[in-house]
C-alpha positions in Angstrom: 0.0 0.0 0.0 1.5 3.3 -1.1 1.3 6.5 1.0 1.0 7.0 4.7 -0.5 4.4 7.0 -3.9 5.5 8.5 -5.3 4.6 11.9 -9.0 5.3 12.4 -10.4 6.3 15.8 -14.1 5.8 16.6 -15.3 7.0 20.1 -18.4 5.4 21.6 -20.2 5.9 24.8 -23.6 4.2 24.7 -25.1 0.8 23.9 -28.1 2.6 22.4 -25.9 3.1 19.3 -24.8 -0.6 19.1 -25.9 -1.1 15.5 -24.5 2.3 14.5 -21.1 1.4 16.0 -20.9 -1.9 14.1 -21.9 -0.1 10.9 -19.2 2.5 11.4 -16.6 -0.2 11.9 -17.8 -2.1 8.9 -17.6 1.0 6.7 -13.9 1.4 7.7 -13.2 -2.3 7.0 -14.7 -1.9 3.5 -12.5 1.0 2.4 -10.8 0.9 -1.0 -7.7 2.1 0.8 -7.5 -0.1 3.8 -6.9 1.4 7.3 -3.9 0.1 9.2 -6.2 -0.4 12.3 -9.5 0.7 13.8 -9.4 1.9 17.4 -12.8 1.8 19.2 -12.5 4.0 22.3 -15.3 3.5 24.9 -16.1 6.4 27.2 -16.5 5.1 30.8 -19.1 2.5 30.0 -18.0 -0.9 31.3 -20.9 -2.8 29.8 -20.3 -1.4 26.3 -16.5 -1.9 26.7 -17.0 -5.6 27.5 -19.6 -6.2 24.8 -17.4 -4.6 22.1 -14.4 -6.5 23.3 -16.3 -9.7 22.9 -17.6 -8.6 19.5 -14.2 -8.0 18.1 -12.3 -10.7 20.0 -11.2 -12.5 16.8 -9.6 -9.2 15.6 -7.5 -8.7 18.7 -4.4 -10.7 17.6 -4.3 -9.2 14.1 -4.9 -5.7 15.5 -7.4 -4.9 12.7 -10.0 -3.7 15.3 -8.9 -2.8 18.9 -11.2 -1.9 21.7 -9.9 0.6 24.3 -11.1 2.3 27.4 -11.0 6.1 27.6 -7.9 6.6 29.8 -8.8 10.2 30.5 -11.8 12.1 32.0 -15.2 11.5 30.6 -15.8 13.1 27.2 -15.1 13.0 23.5 -11.8 15.0 23.7 -10.2 12.6 26.2 -11.5 9.6 24.2 -9.9 11.0 21.0 -6.7 11.6 22.9 -6.7 8.0 24.1 -7.1 6.8 20.5 -4.3 9.1 19.3 -1.9 7.7 22.0 -2.7 4.1 21.0 -2.6 4.6 17.2 0.3 3.4 15.1 -0.4 5.2 11.9 1.3 8.3 10.5 -2.2 9.7 9.8 -5.0 9.5 12.4 -8.6 9.7 11.1 -11.7 10.3 13.2 -15.2 8.9 12.4 -18.3 9.5 14.5 -19.8 6.3 16.0 -23.2 7.0 14.3 -21.8 7.6 10.8 -20.7 5.4 7.9 -17.9 6.3 5.5 -18.1 6.0 1.8 -15.7 3.5 0.3 -13.1 6.1 -0.9 -13.1 8.1 2.3 -9.6 7.1 3.4 -8.3 7.3 -0.2 -9.1 11.0 -0.4 -7.7 11.7 3.0 -4.4 10.0 2.2 -4.2 11.8 -1.1 -4.2 15.1 0.7 -1.0 14.4 2.6 1.1 14.2 -0.6 2.0 17.8 0.3 4.2 17.6 3.4 2.8 21.0 4.6 -0.6 19.5 5.1 -1.3 18.7 8.7 -5.0 18.0 8.6 -7.7 17.0 6.0 -11.4 17.0 6.7 -14.3 15.8 4.7 -18.0 16.3 4.0 -20.6 15.0 6.3 -24.1 14.3 4.9 -27.2 14.1 7.2 -29.4 11.0 7.2 -32.6 12.2 8.8 -34.5 9.7 10.9 -37.8 11.0 9.6 -36.6 10.3 6.0 -36.2 13.9 5.0 -35.0 17.3 6.2 -37.5 19.2 8.3 -38.9 22.0 6.1 -37.9 24.7 8.6 -34.3 23.5 9.1 -31.9 25.7 7.2 -28.9 24.1 5.5 -26.8 26.9 6.8 -27.2 25.3 10.3 -26.5 21.7 9.4 -23.5 22.0 11.8 -26.1 21.8 14.6 -26.5 18.1 13.7 -22.8 17.5 13.1 -22.9 17.9 9.3 -21.4 20.0 6.5 -23.3 23.2 6.1 -24.1 25.7 3.4 -21.2 28.2 3.4 -18.3 25.8 3.5 -16.1 25.8 0.4 -16.5 23.1 -2.2 -13.8 20.9 -3.9 -10.5 20.9 -2.1 -9.9 24.1 -0.2 -7.8 25.5 2.6 -9.8 26.1 5.9 -9.2 27.4 9.3 -10.4 24.2 10.9 -11.7 20.8 10.0 -14.9 19.3 11.6 -14.1 16.6 14.2 -16.5 13.8 13.2 -15.0 13.5 9.8 -11.4 14.5 10.0 -7.8 13.4 9.9 -4.4 14.7 11.2 -0.8 13.9 10.9 0.5 12.4 14.1 3.1 15.2 14.1 0.3 17.7 14.4 -0.3 16.4 17.9 3.4 16.4 18.7 3.4 20.1 17.8 0.1 21.3 19.4 -0.8 18.7 22.0 -4.2 16.9 22.1 -7.8 17.9 22.1 -8.7 20.2 24.9 -10.9 18.7 27.6 -13.6 20.9 29.0 -14.6 22.4 25.6 -16.3 19.5 23.8 -19.0 17.0 24.7 -18.3 15.7 28.2 -21.6 15.0 29.9 -22.5 18.7 30.4 -26.2 19.6 30.3 -25.5 21.5 27.0 -24.3 19.8 23.8 -21.0 21.6 23.6 -18.5 21.5 20.7 -15.7 23.4 19.0 -12.8 21.3 20.4 -11.5 20.7 16.9 -11.7 24.4 16.1 -9.5 25.2 19.2 -7.1 22.4 18.3 -6.7 23.6 14.7 -6.1 27.2 15.6 -3.5 26.0 18.2 -1.9 23.9 15.6 -1.5 26.7 13.1 0.0 28.8 15.8 2.5 26.1 16.7 3.2 25.4 13.0 2.6 28.6 11.0 3.4 26.8 7.8 0.7 24.2 8.4 -2.0 23.7 5.7 -5.4 22.4 6.7 -7.7 21.2 3.9 -11.3 20.4 3.4 -11.9 17.8 0.6 -15.6 17.3 -0.1 -15.0 14.0 -1.8 -14.2 12.4 1.5 -17.9 11.7 2.4 -19.5 10.2 5.5 -23.2 9.8 6.2 -24.3 10.8 9.7 -27.5 9.6 11.3 -29.6 12.4 12.8 -32.1 10.9 15.4 -35.6 12.3 15.6 -34.9 14.2 18.9 -32.3 16.3 17.0 -34.8 17.2 14.2 -36.8 19.3 16.7 -36.5 23.0 17.3 -35.8 22.4 21.0 -32.5 20.7 20.2 -31.7 23.3 17.5 -32.0 26.1 20.1 -30.1 24.2 22.7 -27.3 23.3 20.3 -26.9 26.9 18.9 -26.8 28.3 22.5 -24.1 25.7 23.4 -22.1 26.7 20.3 -22.0 30.2 21.8 -20.8 28.9 25.1 -18.1 26.8 23.3 -17.0 29.7 21.1 -16.4 31.8 24.2 -14.0 29.1 25.5 -12.3 29.0 22.2 -11.9 32.8 22.2 -10.5 32.6 25.7 -7.9 30.0 24.6 -6.8 31.5 21.2 -8.1 35.0 21.2 -11.3 36.4 19.7 -9.5 37.4 16.5 -8.7 33.9 15.3 -11.4 32.2 17.4 -14.2 34.1 15.6 -12.5 34.8 12.2 -14.6 32.3 10.2 -17.8 33.0 12.2 -17.7 36.7 11.3 -17.8 35.9 7.6 -20.5 33.3 8.2 -22.8 35.7 10.1 -22.2 38.7 7.8 -22.4 36.9 4.4 -23.8 33.4 4.6 -26.6 33.9 7.1 -28.1 37.1 5.6 -28.3 35.4 2.2 -30.1 32.4 3.9 -32.6 34.7 5.5 -33.2 36.4 2.1 -33.8 33.0 0.4 -36.2 31.9 3.1 -38.2 35.1 2.8 -38.3 34.9 -1.0 -39.5 31.3 -0.8 -42.2 32.4 1.7 -43.4 35.1 -0.7 -43.5 32.5 -3.5 -45.5 30.2 -1.4 -42.8 27.6 -1.1 -43.0 25.3 1.9 -40.8 26.1 4.9 -39.4 29.4 3.7 -40.6 31.6 6.6 -39.6 28.8 9.1 -36.0 28.7 7.7 -35.6 32.5 7.9 -37.0 32.5 11.4 -34.7 29.6 12.4 -31.6 31.4 11.2 -32.5 34.5 13.2 -33.3 32.3 16.3 -30.1 30.4 15.9 -27.9 33.5 15.7 -29.7 35.0 18.7 -29.2 31.8 20.8 -25.6 31.5 19.8 -25.0 35.2 20.7 -26.6 34.7 24.0 -24.5 31.6 24.7 -21.4 33.6 23.8 -22.2 36.4 26.2 -22.9 33.9 29.1 -19.8 31.9 28.3 -17.6 35.0 28.2 -18.9 36.1 31.6 -18.3 32.6 33.1 -14.8 32.5 31.6 -13.9 35.9 33.0 -15.1 34.8 36.5 -13.1 31.6 36.2 -16.3 29.5 36.4 -15.2 27.4 33.4 -11.9 25.6 32.9 -10.3 23.4 30.3 -6.9 21.9 29.8 -4.7 20.9 26.9 -2.3 18.0 27.4 0.3 16.4 25.3 -0.3 12.8 24.0 1.8 10.5 26.1 3.2 7.4 24.3 1.3 4.2 25.1 -1.8 5.8 26.7 -4.9 3.7 26.6 -4.7 -0.1 26.7 -7.1 -2.9 25.8 -10.0 -3.1 28.2 -13.0 -5.3 29.0 -13.3 -9.0 29.5 -13.4 -11.7 26.8 
């Protein structure tokens, strides 16, 4: 196999996604460009850890699929850091546990690293709505709410400030330069569905390596399941508010200039155009137009409110996060056979 070896990390936390987890692993094993290994990192759930260990027992000796316990605090960031520490590949790719990758996913990732300056390559995440179709009021500009690529991202292969964590890859040397994912920013059991840990990492990486190139390749496609609970306006509002909280932490870490650079373009160009399209559709009698325009306004308002609250908490020292290096050998096999 030509090119760099790729390890794939999938973080899991609940048995409710059992079939999704198996499908995610199967999609990695079906790649046209084989992965060196798949690392399943289980986040502080002993029952799931033991069940997955039994499921992939036959793959333990070959190392094709390895099941690990999160060696850090509860949360996605620490789980990813555990996977990074245990991975053997020159490239480390991340796949959500409720997503499946198209067969050429790793091929496109690996191709991006032909340029030695490239430190990260992300892909396009397509929503798979549990109801069978997108809710008529749900604007494509806010597909990031459900962990997917959104209207406003560049097409083709393009340089970006940050990749999106559920469909992304990094050179191992990126973590040597910048450390791991920050704990306390991303999803970690908090009452709000936080995020932005990959944004903070990517900005930290380009500060540590000013020559680093980060790419988005929309040919590297995964399909991400969106459960019905996330199709409702209540989740939309909660997630946009949480995004504001998270962005306040990112700004605290890397400064508002870099931390909000892409968001300024998004809110001043992409979103006004989305509101205009929604209102035009409403005037033309098209279904959902007014709802989409209203959802964009509501989403911006909720995110702004979250940012204000998060900024106040950060100034008062009420929110903390940490960035650690990736120690060699972190995260061993877990569970019983």
